[in-house]
N, C-alpha and C positions, 0 to 999 in steps of 0.2 A: 376734077377731084372720083372717084374708083363710083361704080353704081353702088348702090344702098343692096344691101342682102337681106332674105323676111325669111323669116325662119317662120313654116305655119303649124298652129298650135290645135283646130279642132278635135284632132285624136287624142290632144291630150288635156291639155288648162283648159281649150273655149269649152269642150263640154262636158270638165269637172266644176268648169264655174258656173257653169249653166243646167246644167240634168243631172247633176248629182255622179259624172262618172256612170250613166247606163248604158253608155255607146255601145251594143255587141258585136263582136268579130262580124256577123252577116254582114250587120250595116256598114265594115269599116271597106273591106274588102274590093268590093263592087268599083269603089270608084281609086282605088288608089292607082288604077292604067296613067289613067287623065294627071292624076297630080303627080303622078311622077315626071310627065312631061313638061309640067310648067315653070321650071327653071326656077324652084324652091333651091334658097341655101339648105334647109335643113327642114325638114316634116318632125315635129316633137309630136312621138305615138306612144308613148310608155313612161312608167317612173310615176312619180306624185300617189293620188289615189286611184291611177286604173287598175295597179295591181290585186288591191285592196277588193274593191268593186267587185272583176271578175271570178273573187271566189267566193264573197261575199253574198254578190245580189244575182251575178250573171252563169251564176254554171259555168262557169270555163277559166281554164286554165291557163292565166298571163301566160305563161313562155309560151305555149303554143299561140298566140294569139302575136307576138312577137315573130315567132318564127314563119306567120302565114305572111302576113305582112312583107318581113325581109322578103320571100319568095316573089313577089313581085314589084316590090319596089329599089330597080335597079341604077337609076342614075342618081338617087336624091339622099345625103348622110338623112340616117336615121337618129333620134334623138332623145335622149331621155333626161327625167329629172332626179333626182335622190340629195336626200338629208345629212350628206356625210355619216359618221358615226352611227347617226340614226337609221340610216338606209331610206324605209319605205316604210319605218314603225314609228312608235313613241319612245322607244327608250337606245340607249346607247349598246351596240352592241359587239363584241366584242372581234381582233384586228383580225380573226378568221374567219368568222363570216362575213367580215369585209371586201374581204381579198376573195372570197368564193365567189360572193354575189356579183359586186361586178365582173372576174373574168367569165364566168357564166353569163353575165348580159350583155358582154361584148361578144362571145364567140357565139350567141341564137341571134347577133345582127345587129346591135349598138353602135354606132357609129363616134356619136358625140355623148358626153355625161355631163350636165350641169349638177353640179355640185355646190350646195349650201351649206351654210350653222347659223342657227335660228338665233345664236350672240357672234356671227363673225367672226367666231372666234377661233384662230385655223388650225389651231391642233387640232381642233374635231375635223378639220380637211383632210389634213395629211399623207393617214392610211389611203384614203381614196383617189389623191393627187398622183400617190407614188407607182399605185395598181395599176389606172387607168394609163397611163404613162409605159409599165413597163409590156401592159397586154397592145400598145397601139396604134389607141382611141383616142379619139381629141377630149383632152381637160377642159372644162369653161367651168370656173368656179365665180360665183355668183355673192356678189354685193347685196347686201341684205337692207334695200333702205328704208328711216324714218328720220325723221325730226325730233333733238333735243337739244339742249346746252352741250352736251356730251359731243353729238353726232352733227360734227361740222366737215367743212369740203377740206380742210387738211387731216378729218381724221379717213374720210376716204377715198382720199390721196395716200397717206401714210399704209393703209389698208388694202390700196390695187399693186403699191410697189413691193412692199410683202409679195400677196401673190406670185407676183411675175417673179421674184426672187424665190418662191417654190416651182417655177419652171411650168404653171401650167400654161396653155395655149392664148384663151382669149379669158375673157371677162363680162362679168352681165349685170349687167346696175339692175337689181328685181326691187322696182317700184309694186309689191306683194296686194298692198291695202291703195294705192291711185293717186298717192298722195304728194308726187314729185311735178310739182307748175313748171307750166312752157320753161320761163327764163331761169328758174333755178337751173333745167334739165340742161340748160344750151349753158350757164358756169361751171357746172357739174363737169360733162361733156368735156368742156375747151380745158378745165383745168386737169381731165385725168390723161387726156388723149396727150398732153405738153407731157405728163408724169411717165407715164410705161404707154412700149412699141406694139403691144399687143392688141388685138384686134378687138375693141369693144362693141359690147351690147347689148339694147336695152328692152326690159320687158317690165308691161305698165299693164293696171288695169285698169276701166271704163267709169267704174263705181261715182266717182266724183262727178266727171262728165268732161274732164278735162283730158282726160290720155291722147287724142288724136293731136291737140295740140301742143302735145308736151312730147311727142312724137319728131311730130315737124320741125321743133325749135335746137332738138339735138339732134336730128338729119344736117339741118343748116352747120349745128356745130363740130359736125364730122364723124359721129356716132359708125360702126361699120353695119349694124346686125340693127333688125327690129323683128319684134315679135306679131304677129295679126292672124286673128281668123277670119276665114270665109264668112263671108257679109251673116248667114244665119245664124251662126254660131260667137258673132261677137257680142261687143257693144254692153250696157249693164257691169257686170260683176267678169265678164271676159275682156277679152284685147280689141284693140282698134280693127274694124276690117281692113281684110288684103284687098279688096279692090280697092277700098275708098282710098287706103294708103299708095296705091300703084296709081291711077290715077293720076293724083294730086303733083305725085312727087315725077309723073312721065315727064312732066314741065320742065322738071330740072337739069341740072349737069350730075343729079344723082339718081334717075329715072333705073329703075329696078329691071327692065325688061319683063319683065313676066308675060307669060301671051294672057290678054286680058280676056279675050273669047272663052277663054279652057278654064279658065277662073269662072265666069261666067256660067259654066256650064258644070261645074263644079259648087255652084250658089245654090242653083238650080233639084243637080243630087238631094242636097241638105235640106232644104226649104220644107219638102214632105215633112221629112224626119223630124225636125224641130218640132212642127206642127204635129206630129203624133205623140210627141211628150207635151207638146203642151196641152193635148187634147187628155192624154191619161191625170195628169195631175202633178206629174214628175216636175216637169216645167214651172217653176213658180212666179208668178209673174212678178212676183217682189224684187228677183234678181237683177232683172231690165230696169228697175228704179233709177235712177240719179237722184244721188246721194250725198250733196257738199260737205256734210257734216264731219265724214268720214277723215278730213283735212287736220279737225279739230281734235276728234278722238283718238285717229289712229288704227279706228276696228275696221276690218274686213267688210263690205256687203255685207255678205256670207252671213258674218255673224250675229250683224246688227236683225236683221230679220230674225234670226233665230232663238236672239235676246229675248227681243219681243214678243215672240211666241211662247218660250218658257212662260213667262213671265205672264202672259196674259192666261197661258192653262191651271197655272199655279193660285190666280185670283189676286195675282199683286202686279198688275201692268200699270198701276197708279205709278208706280214706283224704276217706273223705269230711267225717265231725265239723269232722277237721283245714281244708277249704277249706271248711266253712261258719266257722269262727271266723276265718280268714283275709279273708272278704269284709268284716268290718263295719274291722280292719286297713286295708285298700286303702280302703275310702272313707275313714277318717281323712284317709289319706295325701294321698288326693286333694281335699280339703277338703269333706269331707263332701255329695257330690253325692245328691241325690234319686235311687232306684235305678227308675228307670223306661225306657225305651228312648225313647236306644243307651246310656245310661250303663250298666244293669245288664249288657247284653251286654260293656260293655269292663271292670268292677267284676270282675263273677264270672267271665269269661278270667284276669284277670292273676292273680286268687287262685289260680286254678288252675295256671298257671304256676310262681308262685312255691313253692308248693306241690309240686308233683309234682318239679321241677326239680332242690328242692334251696336254693336261692339265689335269693332277692327279688330282681323286678325285674333277673334278668340276660335273659329273654327278655320282650321286650314288643312288641304289635299296636303297627302305623301308628295306630290309630284313638286309641291310649292315649298314643301322643306329638303328636299332632291336638288330643289335649284340653290337654292340659297345656302346648300351645304359644298354646293359647287360639283354635281355632280351631273350636271348637262354644260360645265366648263365656265369664263369667267364673263360676267356681266360687263358693260363698257364702264361704267362705274362704279366703283364700292359699293354696298349695301352699307346705308350708317350700322352703328352700332347698335342704336336702341330696336330699329328694325329688326335686324338680327337678333335679337337676345327674345323678342315677340312670336319670333316663328320657330326658334328653332334652340330655345335657351344656352347653354353653356355647350352646345356640340361643338366640334370642332371641325373649321372649311378646310375643304379640299382645296390643295394648290396643283397637283399632276394634272396631267391629260386625263382626265377620267378612263377613259379607255384602260390604262396602266394600270387599273384597280380589277381589271376584269383578267379568268383563264379562258381560255380556248375552250369554242363554246358548242364546234362542231359535231365532236363526237358523241355529245348529249343529247341535243337535237334528232342525230341520227337513230341511237338507240331507243327514243324517246316514242318516235315515231314507226320505227320497225319495219315488217314486210310492207304497211302502208305505202310507202312511198317508192316509188319503183323505179328512180333518176334521181340523181344528184341535184336536180332543181328540184324538185317535190321536196323535201331535205330544208331547200335552203326556206319555199317557200311556208312550209310549217317553221321555221326557224322564226319568222318572220310576225305570221298570224293564226297561231298554233290553233285555237277554236277553228276558224271560217274553213283551214287549210283542209284538218283532221276532217271534219263532215263531206266536205267535198271529195277529197279519200277515199272514201267508205260510199258515198254513193255514186263513184266511180267504179268503186270492186263489184256494187252489186246492180250495174246498171240501170241504177236509178239518176240518172247525172241531170233529167232534164226537173228531179223534183223540186226545184228552188228554196230558195232561202227569205225568208221574212224580213222587213224592210225595218222590224222593228227589233230587240230583246225584250222576250221574256221571260215572266220571272227568274231573272239573272240574281235578285236579291232577296231574301224576306226574311223579314224580323233584322232589317241592317242595321246597325249606328252607325252613325254622321258619322263618329271619328275612324271609321274602320274602314277606308277609301283607302287603302293599301292592301287589304286584304282581295280585292277582285283581280281577273286575273289582267295581265300588263297590257292588253290591246283593247279591254274597256271601260280601264280607268279613267279617262278623258271622260268619252261619255257619262260614265257613272258621276262624276264628278259636277258633271256640268246642271244634270238632272239633280240631283241630289242639292246643289246648290239653291233652288229654287222652292226643296220642300224647307230647306234652313226658314221660309218666312212663318212656320207655325210656330206656335206660343212658347215649344220649348223645343229651341233647335236641337237637342241633344238626346232628345227623347229616341226609342226605339220604332222605325216604322215601317211603312210594309211598301213597294215599287211595285207595283202587276206588267208595268209597263215602258220602256225606256227606249223614246224615240234617238234613231241616231243623230247625229249633226253633226255636219260637214263645217 
């Protein structure tokens, strides 16, 4: 059998899952030369929340980070993750933005782009697939794994066949919540390997405590690639440890043949960095907890801890279990969407509204209305008419590809940001994250690049009405909705209230 190939995630998902993507470029560059010699199939270094965090929290240019990494890494493929038509933001972007962003990502050093859609709606991935292939990069499409009466083995087989027909180069099973069990993984991989000829990757999180066992069974079933994180940034909400998987598989026909001594040196490098983030409080010990309940609730571990914290701060911690029980009910109402960004935020927020207001679907954020209208794509199973009526009344359901409704946007963004943007990449940064990008550009222009940004949103809303969630800037909406939901515990959830501080929810 072929050796298992390993994608190292410490520079993206590993650090995103454990330290909220706060790893600085200066902490990344010194170890890259050693990482490049290990023999990884690829290194995931970009995409996800890395882009936003560079601008918002680290006062770094994400494009410059990618270019600096590329200068050092000569032998290993560089990989990123992309949310299809959402790119790295929270909304659908017009095709011209998607095309420009992907072209520039490849131009600046990316070799492999993992594309997914929160609803597994392939229409939302088609533009990305086409542009990635046209620009000579490897297109890996991810299946968002979840369980429901709809999400059967046949469902995943059909989806994989469809992706292969679209011309993707490989497929990733993306177990974003850590709910894929070992024997289910064995059966799933066997079925997919029999159905498609392209390589198959598995990505999982350790939150439920079973991911390493799941990986082992998947390897036995013939999976081609697994995602791991170097041990200091592994486990908990992250991926299984690279060294442990290498040592385990070294005794098998699938020996990945990575340099275990060099892996030890890389782990030694990251260990004090992790400790630094533990000491300054960025590494919350809760993200290292094993939480088997996520297999029932399908809520990622980070979301569980954030949910509990927000309810506690609003004095309604006692309602935590009620909210957890409500989440699967809301998910069922909404057509069993996979609980991944932005759907987990929508479902979680609505569950809080339902419980704390005392009336289901009395208070509904704009994002959820847009979802039900079809603006995010098609759910796995149709939403029942009574639920539709509660959420959007008699509004028309959109059946075409959502991006077909969008006019070209790049010229608009270019004109809006004006001379603050010094490169085309700057315009793209502004398109995705206008607020944080503009501040970054202004600081750069005034040589105030080290001034820092706050980890909290302050004074975003004053005398804000619950019904007016749609009035918040796009990049803030999800965050505002989550915090506003806790405020619904007040006696009159529709009354005006003041928010003086909004914490960013990861």
